[in-house]
N, C-alpha and C positions, 0 to 999 in steps of 0.2 A: 209464156204469158199470154193473156188474152188481148184482144184489140180494145176491150172496153175498160181495162184497168192495167195497172202495172204490178199487181200482186202476183208473184209466181204461181202458176197453175198447180194445184195439188199441194200447195204448201201446208194448208190446214185441213186435216181430215174432217169429213162431214159430221162424225159423232162428236167431235170437239166443238164445232160451230153450233150444233144444236143442243149442247148441254145446258141445262138450267142451273147446274151446279158450277162452282168455281172450276176454272181450267187454267193450266199452266203449260209453259214450254221451256225446255232447257235446250240450249244449242251452242254450237261453236261455228264461227266463220273465220276464214283466213283471208287476209287482205294483202294484195300485191305490195311489195316493199316501196315502190314508187308512188303508191296511193295512200299510204298509212296516214299521212298528215291530213289528207282530204277526208278520210274516213273518220278520224278523230274529231275534226271540225263538224262533220255531219252528225255524228252520234251525240256530240256535246250539245248541239242545237236541238236535237230531236228529243232527248230524254226529258227535259222539263215540260215539253208539250204533252208527252205521253202521260206524265205524272199528273197532269191537270184534267185528264179525261174521266168521264163518268165510267164507273166499272173498274177503273185501275185499282189494283191492290199492291202490286210490286213490279218494279221494272229495274233491273240491274244489269250493267255491262262491266265485264272485268277483263283485264289483260290475263292471258294464260301464261303462267310462270314457265320460263325456259323456251317459249315458242314466240319469237318476235312476229308481230302481225296477226297473231291468233287472239280472238276475243270470244269469251264465253258470255252468254246472256241467259237471264232467267226472267220470265214474265209470269205474272199471275193476274187473272181477270175474274170478276165476280160471276161471269157466265160466258157461254159461247156467243151469245148475242152481243155482249160487251166487246169481246174480241173481234167479232165480225165488224162492228162499228169502228173499232180502232183501226183496222187495216184499210178502211175506206176513207179515213181522214185525209184531207188534202196534203198535209205535211208527210203522212206515211206513204201516200202515192208517190210523192216526190222522192222520198227515201228509197222506196223499192225501185223507182225508175233510175236513180243514180247509182245504186249499189252494184249492179252486175259488172260494170266496168272497173270496179275496185276489187272484186273477188279474185282470189287465187285458188278457186275450187268451188265446190257446192256447199249449200247450207247443210249442216248436220244438226238435225232436230229430233227431240224426243217430246211428244205431246203427252201431257199428264192430266189425269182426272183424279181427284182425291178419292181415296178408299172410303173416307168418311167426309161428308160435306156439312 
């Protein structure tokens, strides 16, 4: 992470951030068993704020069946610029700042750009 923000360095590829077309991410995170309640409270408070953002198209978080503490997420944004603005929102900086102490591993992400936009 940088000193100027709490978004993990290298989390979002440059070609995604500069895309003028819709962009999406699919990923999985795993939460420490002793922090699962904290994560659920954090994500429950965060999702409605995300869905109110300009450029938001879809933001879903799911339990992974058969893997306690594992969460799959899918986000779709109208452009890379919208995604860049999203990760700079104060509530997202708080989210990224609090998340590392809850993680039981690294982010697993796949960044997606539609074949047809």
